[in-house]
VEXTORZA-539038 format. One line per 8 residues: their letters; for each residue y, z, x of C-alpha. Coordinates in Angstrom, 1 decimal. Each point is the difference from the previous one (the first is absolute). Layout:
a> Y,Z,X ~ ... .
//
This chain:
mkatklks> 4.1,2.1,61.1 ~ -2.1,0.9,2.8 ~ -2.6,2.5,0.3 ~ -0.3,3.1,2.2 ~ -3.4,1.6,1.1 ~ -1.0,3.6,-0.4 ~ -1.5,2.5,1.6 ~ -3.1,-0.6,-2.2 .
gnwrcray> -0.3,-3.2,1.0 ~ 1.0,-1.6,-3.0 ~ 3.3,-2.1,-0.9 ~ 3.1,0.8,-2.3 ~ 2.2,-2.3,-1.0 ~ 3.4,0.8,-2.6 ~ 1.5,-2.0,-2.4 ~ 3.1,0.4,-1.3 .
ageeivld> 0.3,1.6,-3.4 ~ 3.9,0.6,-0.9 ~ 2.0,3.3,0.6 ~ 0.2,3.1,-1.3 ~ 2.7,2.7,-0.3 ~ -0.7,3.2,2.3 ~ -0.1,3.5,-1.3 ~ 0.7,3.3,1.6 .
ekgnvvyl> -3.0,2.7,0.1 ~ 1.3,1.0,-3.2 ~ -0.3,-2.9,-1.6 ~ 3.9,-0.7,0.0 ~ 1.2,-3.7,1.1 ~ 1.4,-0.2,3.3 ~ 3.6,-2.0,0.2 ~ 1.7,-1.5,3.1 .
dngkakkr> 3.4,1.0,0.9 ~ 1.4,-3.2,-1.9 ~ -1.5,1.3,-3.0 ~ -2.8,-2.1,-0.7 ~ -3.5,1.2,-0.4 ~ -2.2,-0.3,3.3 ~ -3.0,-2.5,-0.4 ~ -2.8,-0.8,2.1 .
kkfksfta> -2.5,-2.8,0.4 ~ -3.7,0.2,-1.6 ~ -2.7,-1.6,1.5 ~ -3.8,-0.2,-1.4 ~ -2.8,-0.1,2.6 ~ -2.9,-1.5,0.6 ~ -2.9,0.7,2.1 ~ -2.8,-2.4,1.1 .
stkkqaey> -2.5,-0.2,2.9 ~ 1.9,-2.8,1.3 ~ 3.4,-1.1,0.7 ~ -0.2,-3.0,-1.8 ~ -1.7,1.5,-3.1 ~ 2.9,2.8,0.0 ~ 2.9,-2.3,0.1 ~ -1.7,-2.4,-2.4 .
kalewqtm> -0.5,3.0,-2.8 ~ 3.7,0.8,0.9 ~ 1.1,-3.6,-0.7 ~ -2.1,-0.5,-3.0 ~ 1.4,3.2,-1.7 ~ 3.8,-1.0,1.0 ~ -0.5,-3.5,-1.5 ~ -1.6,1.3,-3.3 .
neqrqmel> 2.9,2.7,-0.1 ~ 2.7,-3.1,0.5 ~ -1.6,-2.0,-2.8 ~ -0.2,2.9,-2.4 ~ 3.7,0.8,1.0 ~ 1.0,-3.5,-0.6 ~ -1.7,-0.2,-3.8 ~ 1.6,3.5,-0.7 .
tsmtlmea> 3.4,-1.3,0.9 ~ -0.6,-3.2,-2.2 ~ 0.4,2.7,-2.9 ~ 3.5,-0.2,-1.9 ~ 1.6,3.1,-0.2 ~ -1.0,0.7,-3.7 ~ -3.5,-0.3,1.0 ~ 0.4,2.2,2.8 .
veryidlk> 1.7,2.6,-2.5 ~ -2.7,-0.3,-2.6 ~ -2.9,0.2,2.8 ~ 1.8,3.3,1.4 ~ 0.3,1.6,-3.6 ~ -3.6,-1.2,-0.8 ~ -1.1,1.9,3.4 ~ 2.4,3.3,-0.4 .
syslsptt> -0.7,0.1,-3.8 ~ -2.7,2.6,0.1 ~ 2.2,2.2,2.2 ~ 3.4,-0.4,-1.6 ~ 1.4,2.1,-2.1 ~ 0.7,-1.4,-3.7 ~ 3.6,0.1,0.5 ~ 0.1,-1.8,3.4 .
lvdytatk> -2.6,-2.6,-1.5 ~ 2.5,-0.6,-3.2 ~ 3.2,0.0,2.9 ~ -2.0,-2.6,2.1 ~ -0.8,-2.0,-2.7 ~ 3.7,-0.1,-1.0 ~ 0.9,-1.3,3.2 ~ -2.7,-2.7,0.2 .
rnafkdim> 1.4,-1.1,-3.3 ~ 3.7,0.3,0.7 ~ 1.1,0.2,3.2 ~ 0.3,-2.6,2.9 ~ -0.6,-2.8,-2.2 ~ 1.4,-2.6,2.6 ~ -2.7,0.5,2.5 ~ -2.6,1.4,-2.4 .
nlklcdln> -1.7,-3.8,0.4 ~ 0.5,-0.1,3.8 ~ -3.3,-0.3,2.2 ~ 0.1,3.2,2.4 ~ -0.2,-2.2,2.9 ~ 3.3,-1.6,-1.0 ~ 2.0,3.2,0.1 ~ 2.5,1.2,2.7 .
ediiqmav> 2.4,2.3,0.5 ~ 2.9,-2.0,-1.3 ~ -1.7,-1.1,-3.2 ~ -0.6,4.0,-0.9 ~ 3.2,1.0,1.5 ~ 1.5,-2.5,-3.0 ~ -2.4,1.1,-2.5 ~ 1.1,3.4,0.4 .
nreskrfv> 3.6,-1.1,0.1 ~ -0.8,-2.2,-3.5 ~ -2.1,2.9,-1.7 ~ 2.9,2.8,0.8 ~ 2.5,-2.2,-2.6 ~ -2.9,-0.5,-2.8 ~ 1.1,1.0,-3.4 ~ -2.2,2.6,-1.7 .
knrnnpst> 0.5,-0.5,-3.6 ~ 0.7,4.2,-1.4 ~ 1.4,0.6,-3.5 ~ 1.5,3.0,1.1 ~ 1.5,-0.8,3.4 ~ -0.5,-4.0,0.7 ~ 0.4,-0.2,4.1 ~ -1.1,-1.8,3.1 .
isvkrlkn> -3.5,1.6,1.2 ~ 0.5,3.6,1.4 ~ -0.6,0.8,3.9 ~ -2.7,2.3,-0.5 ~ -1.6,-2.8,-2.5 ~ 0.2,-2.3,3.0 ~ -1.3,2.2,2.2 ~ -3.1,0.6,-1.8 .
eyglirtv> -0.4,-3.7,-0.3 ~ 0.3,-0.7,3.4 ~ -2.4,2.8,0.8 ~ -2.9,-1.8,-1.5 ~ 0.9,-4.0,1.3 ~ 1.0,1.4,3.4 ~ -4.0,2.0,-0.2 ~ -1.5,-3.2,-1.1 .
ihkyrkdl> 1.2,-2.4,2.3 ~ -0.4,2.3,2.8 ~ -3.5,0.1,-0.6 ~ -0.6,-3.3,0.9 ~ 2.9,-1.0,2.1 ~ 0.2,2.6,2.7 ~ 2.3,-2.4,2.3 ~ 3.1,0.3,-2.4 .
nfdeislp> 2.4,2.4,1.3 ~ 1.3,2.1,-3.5 ~ 2.3,1.8,2.3 ~ 2.0,-2.5,-0.2 ~ 0.4,0.0,-4.0 ~ 3.0,1.9,-1.4 ~ 0.6,1.4,-3.1 ~ 3.0,1.0,-2.1 .
kqvkkqhe> 1.1,3.4,0.6 ~ 0.3,2.6,-2.6 ~ 3.2,0.7,-1.6 ~ 0.5,3.4,-1.0 ~ 1.2,0.0,-3.5 ~ 2.2,3.2,-1.7 ~ -2.8,0.9,-2.9 ~ 1.7,0.6,-3.3 .
liepeiim> -1.7,2.7,-2.0 ~ 0.3,1.5,-3.3 ~ 1.2,3.4,-0.2 ~ -3.2,2.2,-0.8 ~ 1.4,1.9,-2.9 ~ 1.2,-3.6,-1.6 ~ -3.6,-1.0,0.3 ~ -1.4,3.3,-1.4 .
qivkgsdi> 2.1,-0.7,-2.9 ~ -1.2,-3.5,-1.0 ~ -3.4,0.8,0.9 ~ -0.7,3.3,-2.2 ~ -2.1,-0.5,-3.0 ~ -0.8,-3.5,1.0 ~ -3.6,-1.6,0.4 ~ 0.4,-0.4,3.9 .
elpvllam> 1.6,3.7,0.4 ~ -2.8,1.3,1.7 ~ -0.5,-2.9,2.4 ~ 3.5,0.1,1.0 ~ 0.4,3.6,0.6 ~ -3.4,-0.1,2.2 ~ 1.5,-2.4,2.0 ~ 3.4,1.2,0.1 .
wlsftvse> -0.6,3.8,0.6 ~ -3.5,-0.1,1.4 ~ 0.6,-2.9,1.8 ~ -3.0,-1.9,-1.0 ~ -0.5,-3.9,0.6 ~ -1.4,-2.1,-3.6 ~ -3.3,0.0,1.7 ~ -0.3,3.3,0.8 .
ilgltksk> 1.2,1.0,-3.9 ~ -2.2,-2.4,-1.6 ~ -3.0,1.5,2.4 ~ 0.7,3.7,-1.7 ~ -2.7,1.5,-2.1 ~ -0.2,3.3,-1.7 ~ -3.5,0.7,1.4 ~ 0.7,-0.9,3.6 .
slngdmls> 3.5,0.2,0.8 ~ 1.3,3.0,-2.0 ~ -1.0,3.7,0.9 ~ 2.0,2.7,-2.0 ~ 3.6,-1.0,0.9 ~ -0.8,-2.0,3.0 ~ -0.2,-3.7,0.0 ~ -2.0,-2.1,2.7 .
irevvvkg> -0.4,-3.6,1.2 ~ -3.5,-0.7,-0.2 ~ -0.1,-3.3,-1.1 ~ 2.5,-3.2,-0.3 ~ -0.3,-3.0,-1.7 ~ 1.1,-3.4,1.3 ~ 0.7,-3.2,-0.8 ~ -3.4,-2.1,0.4 .
pngptrkk> -0.8,-3.5,-0.1 ~ -2.1,0.9,-3.1 ~ 2.7,1.9,-1.4 ~ 0.7,4.3,0.8 ~ -2.5,1.2,2.3 ~ -1.2,3.9,0.4 ~ 0.1,1.0,3.3 ~ -1.0,3.8,1.4 .
iakneyrn> 2.1,-0.3,2.6 ~ 3.8,-0.3,0.3 ~ 2.1,-2.2,2.5 ~ -0.1,2.2,2.5 ~ -0.9,3.7,1.0 ~ 3.6,1.1,-0.4 ~ -0.2,-1.3,-3.7 ~ -3.1,2.4,-0.8 .
rthklpsy> 2.5,3.0,-1.2 ~ 0.6,2.6,-2.4 ~ 2.8,1.3,-1.5 ~ 0.6,3.4,-2.5 ~ 0.9,-1.6,-3.4 ~ 3.1,1.4,-2.2 ~ -0.6,0.9,-3.2 ~ 1.7,-2.6,-1.3 .
ildlinqv> -2.2,-2.6,1.3 ~ -2.9,2.2,-0.5 ~ 0.7,0.0,-3.9 ~ 0.7,-3.5,0.1 ~ -4.1,-0.8,1.8 ~ -1.3,2.5,-2.5 ~ 1.2,-2.1,-2.9 ~ -1.8,-3.2,1.1 .
dgdiivnm> -3.4,-0.7,-1.9 ~ -2.8,-0.9,2.4 ~ -0.6,0.3,3.6 ~ 2.3,-2.4,1.7 ~ 3.7,1.3,0.1 ~ 1.9,-3.0,-0.3 ~ -2.2,-2.5,-1.9 ~ 2.3,-3.3,1.0 .
thqqihkk> -0.1,-3.0,2.1 ~ 2.2,-0.9,3.1 ~ 1.4,-2.4,-2.0 ~ 1.0,2.1,-2.8 ~ 1.4,2.6,1.7 ~ 2.8,-2.2,1.9 ~ 0.6,-1.7,-3.8 ~ 0.5,3.0,-1.6 .
wtnllken> 2.0,1.4,2.5 ~ 2.1,-3.4,0.3 ~ 0.6,-0.3,-3.8 ~ 1.5,4.0,0.7 ~ 2.5,-0.8,2.2 ~ 1.0,-2.9,-2.1 ~ 0.4,1.8,-3.2 ~ 2.1,2.6,1.9 .
hlphitfh> 2.4,-2.5,1.8 ~ -0.9,0.8,3.4 ~ -0.6,-1.9,2.8 ~ -3.6,-1.1,1.2 ~ -1.7,2.0,2.3 ~ -3.8,-0.3,0.5 ~ -2.5,2.7,-1.1 ~ -1.1,0.9,3.5 .
dlrhvnas> 3.9,0.4,0.7 ~ -0.6,3.4,-1.5 ~ -1.6,1.1,2.7 ~ 3.0,-0.9,2.1 ~ 1.6,2.5,-2.6 ~ -2.0,2.7,0.8 ~ 0.4,-0.7,3.6 ~ 3.9,0.3,-0.1 .
vmamlnip> -0.5,3.4,-2.5 ~ -1.9,1.3,3.0 ~ 2.7,-0.8,2.2 ~ 2.7,1.4,-2.3 ~ -2.0,3.3,-0.3 ~ -0.3,-0.1,4.2 ~ -4.0,0.0,-0.1 ~ -1.2,0.2,3.5 .
dkyaqerg> -1.2,-3.3,1.1 ~ -3.6,1.2,0.4 ~ -0.3,1.1,-3.7 ~ 1.8,-2.9,-1.3 ~ -2.2,-2.4,2.0 ~ -3.1,2.2,-1.2 ~ 1.0,-0.3,-3.5 ~ 0.3,-3.4,-0.2 .
gwktdhim> -2.4,-1.0,1.8 ~ 1.9,-2.3,2.4 ~ -1.6,-0.9,3.5 ~ 2.4,0.0,2.8 ~ 0.2,-0.6,3.9 ~ 0.3,3.3,0.8 ~ -3.7,0.8,0.4 ~ 1.1,4.4,0.8 .
ktvyqqtf> 1.5,0.0,-3.0 ~ -3.0,-1.4,-2.0 ~ -2.7,1.0,2.0 ~ 0.6,2.9,1.9 ~ 2.3,2.0,-2.0 ~ -1.2,2.0,-2.8 ~ 1.5,1.3,-2.9 ~ -0.2,3.5,-1.4 .
snerkhid> -1.3,0.8,-3.4 ~ 2.8,2.1,-1.0 ~ 2.7,-2.0,1.2 ~ -1.4,-3.0,-2.1 ~ -0.4,2.1,-3.1 ~ 3.8,0.5,0.6 ~ 0.9,-3.6,0.3 ~ -2.1,-0.7,-3.0 .
ekinayfe> 2.1,2.2,-2.2 ~ 3.1,-0.5,1.7 ~ -0.4,-4.1,-1.3 ~ -1.4,1.1,-3.0 ~ 3.0,2.1,-0.7 ~ 2.5,-2.7,0.5 ~ -1.9,-2.5,-2.1 ~ -0.7,2.6,-3.1 .
eyiq> 3.3,0.6,-0.4 ~ 0.9,-3.4,-1.3 ~ -3.1,0.7,-2.5 ~ 1.7,2.4,-2.3 .
//
């Protein structure tokens, strides 16, 4: 490191401080022709009245920075994950916090006790390969870990390691590709027959008819969500580290939607005592749904699959993509459809009536 003289007469010396990803004027990541993110070197500047003093300050900082880096990389991966979760605990959503804690407890066990300084690309790649074959116990469908789950786990591990090991090239590490599976669903008319009069009829219809998730269903209240025959997502109830947690905002802006209620569902809601429309837990709903399928000798589908049933019904009824995406609260890559295009209120009422008419046919 050599200091250079400034016009002011002082001396400046720059110490290398790692790399950073280059962003354009809009804050988007700049990519190279090979698909990798563009990076540039970072430097920390030190000025002094003499050349020797400036170079000494820079060298002192770099030495301390290297020593600190050595201390940090002497942590095990488990310690680093715990440190990361602690640092982020106040900004993470309850759901993400539960997910990160589960990853720390269950994932990548064969490298969790290795020091960060001992990790390299080959070790991480082999760990990913082994993790992809990890068997997950599930009484409904015992199997190896899903690709989606593996990607979530790896996302946390990669973020933690990269925080302290900027030298590792994660672009060389590959994950299994998602294999698209044909989703076998139960016909909606069959679902409506078996669920009618049961203690989970209301949550099932809210999921299959209105395309609400479990968290959205549990967040519904008469005082905040219900306005005449219109039902809105105002709050959600998610799984938190200390149990169910009520949040004032949904997962993303696309989920904050309003639907016109069919009279059948509105009647069910009016029969509910108290303010909370579905006073159950996530686990109770899933268990009751699974038991109902077993009692009727039907193949297992998850409660969340009821949203897939809803999407299939909308496709069958030729509902335009824009309205289907809006009704289901799905975020897509097509910014034009989700941000710039608008729906018209009269057409939207027609869409609601068309979907309601389909389901009401099976209520009789």
